[in-house]
N, C-alpha and C positions, 0 to 999 in steps of 0.2 A: 166191748167197751162202748159201742154205740148205744146199747141198751141202757147202760148206767147213765150215760150222758142224757138220753131222752127222759129217763125217769126223774133225774135231778133237775133238769131244765123245766119240766112241767109240774113236778110235785115236790120240790124242795121244801115247801112249807108244811108238808105232812110226813116227810121221811126223816127220821132221827139219825140213821146211819146206814151205810152201805158197806158190805164186806165182800171182796172178791176172793174166792178161794180157787187156787189152781187145782186142776184135776188131771186125769190122764185119759187116753183113748177118746179124746174129743167130747168129753162130757160137757154139757151146757145145761145146767139146771138153774132156775130162778126160784128161790124160796123166800117167802115173805112171812115173818112172824112164825116160823116153823112149818108153814104150809107150802107145799109144792105148787107153784103157779104155772111153771112151764118146764118141760123136760124134753131135750132133744132126743134122748134115748127112747122115751115113751112114745113120742110122736114120729120117730123115725126120720126126722129132718131138723135142720136148724130153723129157728124162728124167722119168719119173714120180717122185713123192715117194718117197724111199728107194731108188730104183733104183741110183744110183751107189754108194751106201753098200753095198748088197748085192753089187754087182759087185766092189767093193774088198775086201769081206770074203771072198768066194769065190775070187777070182782072184789077189789080191795078198797077202793075209795069211791064208790058210786055216789054221784051227787056233789062231789068236791070239785070246785072250780080249779082250772089249771092256774099255775103261778103266772101272774102278769109282771113282766119285766119292768 
């Protein structure tokens, strides 16, 4: 849930929607527009705090300023 909060807090102006899908066996994948951004299974670990936000910032919306409150 922290990942969703971080993404929406910083990039709500470029995110149209967020869908949380429950899984099994501790699966934690972040998919953006059909592309896998982060996978706990592939990396063998859970994302570090801020890691998914940094990946999103660098790979999905490079150059986009964060949302100013």
